[in-house]
N, C-alpha and C positions, 0 to 999 in steps of 0.2 A: 428178485431178492438176492439169488445166488449171484447173478452178474454184478450188482452193486457191491456184494460182500468182496467179490474176487477183485474188483477194481479198488477198492479200499486197501485190502491186503496188498496188492500190487504197488500201490502208491508208497506204502510203508516199507516195503522190501526192496522197491526200485534202487538199482537196475536189475534186481533179481538175484537168483543164486547161481549164476554161471561165474564162477571164480576169475576166469580170464577176462570177460567183460568188466568186472569190478575193478581188476588190476590195471586194466587199460584206461581207466578214467583218468589216471594221472598224466595221460598224454594231452588232455584238454589245456594244459599249461602252454602248448605250442600254439593254440588256436588264437587268432587275433580277435580282439573285441570291437565292436562298432557295427554300422549299417552296412554290412557287406553281403554279397550273395554267396550262399554255400550250397553244395551238393554233397549229400550223404550217400555215397554209392555203395549199395549192398547195406542198408541202414538196420539190419537185424530188429531188435526191440526199440529202436530210436533212441537209444542211450545218448549217442553223440550228435544226433540231430537236435535234441532239446538241450544239450550242453551249448552247442553252437548258439542255439535260440536265446539262451540265458546270457550270452555274452553280446546280445543286441543284433545278431546275424539274421538275415531273412533266409529260411533254409527250405531246401526240397530234398526229401528222403526217398530214395528209390529202392525197389527190392522186386525180384522176379517172383516172389512167392506172394499172392494175393491175400492169403490169410494172414502173413505177417504184416503186410500193408494196413489191412482191416485193424488188426489189433493195435498197430502204432497210432491210427487216426483214433480210434475209439478211446485209448488212454490220453492222448492229446486232448482231445475234447473234455474228457472227465477232469483233468486238471485245469482246465481254463486257459489252455494255450491260444493265442490269437490265430485264428485261422488264416489270415493275411500274412502271417509271419513264418509260418510252418506248415507244409503240406507234404502228404505222402502219396506216392504213386506206383502202380505196379507197372515195371518197366524193366527191359533188357539192357544190359550195360553196352551190349555190342551195337545197340540201335541209339546210342548217346546222342549223336547228331540231329536225330529226328526231333529231339526235344526243342531245337532252335534257340538255345539259350547258352550264355557265357557266364562263367562263375568266377569270382574272386578266390575262391578256395574249394577244393575238392577233398573229401574226406573218404577213404577207402581202407577199412579194418577188417582183418581176417576175411577177405573175399577173393584176393588177387590168386591164392592157392587152389581156389574152385574152378578157376578159369583157364581152358587150355591154351587160348590164343592171348596170354598175358601181355606180350608185346604189344598187340594191336589195341588192346584196352589201355594201356598206358599212353599210347600214342593218341587215343581218342581223349584222354584226360587232358594232354598237353594242348590239344586243338580247343578244348572247351573251356580252358583257362584264359582270363583276361591277362595282358602284360602287367607282370608283377604279381600274378596270383600264385597261390602255393598249394601243392599237392601233397597230403598227408597219408602215407602208407605204413600199415602194420600188418606183419603176416606172422606165421609161426617160425621159430628159428630151427633152420634145416639140419642145424648141427645138434640140436636138442636131443638127448637119447629117448625122450618120451615121442616125439615126433609122430603124433597121432597113431602111435601104436604100429606104425608101419603099414596102415591101411590105406592103399591108394586105389582111386577108381579110374579105369580107362576112359570114362565118358563124364560129361558134365551132368552128374545126376543127384548133385547135393553134397557128394563127398570131396575130398581133397584129391586133385588130380597130380599133386607134388607134395612132398614132404613140408615144403617152405621155401625160405631163402635166407641169405645171410645179409647183414649190412651191405656188405660189397656188391653182392647179386643186384640187390635192389637199387643202389646207386647206379650200377651200369645200364639197368632198365631205364631210369630216368634220363641218364645222359645221352643214350641212344636216340631220344626224341627230343632233344635240345633243351631239357630242364637242368637246372643247377642244384645239386644237393646243398643245403644249407644247415641242417641239423640232423643229429641222430639221436635215439633214444633206445631204450630196451624195457621189457614187462616181464615180471613174474621170476622168481627164483624156485629152489627146491621145494618149499612149502606149497606154493601154488601149483606147481607141477603134480605133486603127489596128491593133493586135494582134489585136483581135477581128473586125475587117473583113476582114483576110488570112486569119485563121483560117476564117472562114465561105466566103470564096471558094476556098480551097484544098480545102476539104471537098466543095463543089459540083462543082469541076472534076475532081479527082483521087480523093479517098479514097473516094467512093461506090462506086468501081469494084472495090475490093478486097473479099476475103473478110473474114468479121469478125474473125479473129485478126490478120490483117495490117493491118487497118484501125486495131485498137488501137494496135499498135506505131507505126504511121505517125502516129497522133494524138499520141502521147506525143513522138515525135521533132518533129513539128510544133511541140508546146507549147515545147519547150526551144529550138527555133530562134527563135520569135518572143517569147520571155520578155524578153530585153533591151530590147525595144521599149516594155515597160512602164515602163522606168527615165525615159522622157521625160516622165512625170507629175511628177517632181520639177522639171522645168523649165518644162513648159507644162501647167498644170492645166486649162485650158479649151479647148474646151467640155465641159461636164459630160456624162458618158454617163448617170447615172441620179440621180434625186432621191429623197430620203427625208423622211417627215415622222412624228413620234409624236404620238398625240392620246389625251386621257384623258377617262373617263367620269366625270362629276360625281357626288360622293358623295351 
């Protein structure tokens, strides 16, 4: 009973109460529609895998965390997604060649900053793209004062190993492996940044002390309490929270 109620609530609130994820949904406008093969590398809660599916893509979402993969699969089944069109797999991005597949599109949002060997990963993406295929990268903006509050991990333990990137740094990464930047965009302004910062602080100070069901209820209440702050983006669009580029593999 609790599980079903949880999935119903998840559907109503999807893509959840992470302000950054919700803001990044505008980047879907850069995704092509049609029957193409898409890899969502570091798929998180499946937001962009499902967005690509809704555009007619055949999608594989990968994540190194088996629990996240399980939740993605569970939710996809709950909302009736076609199993032959979307699948989720526990997989290490560094082991991408072992998939033995090529893709027309690769999405990698808010993942590259967690990986020490970022250049190697971008090279693997380039190798896994079909000619004419596109790579979508979105990362925290390194120049944003928020910048993950300066918390940097020295190992790949789930934390950020770098503050992020600028548009120019992302473009240099893709050019180095032979991809051609074709578009850039940006995500989140002052309101999103402040709402996210308060959300994280409240979670660290208070929510971690609650039991799982109580914490979910508190997180939802917290989300609606902070949601009005995001309206500030309409008046103060800078500093940017995240930067995005799209790069194409030459034919």
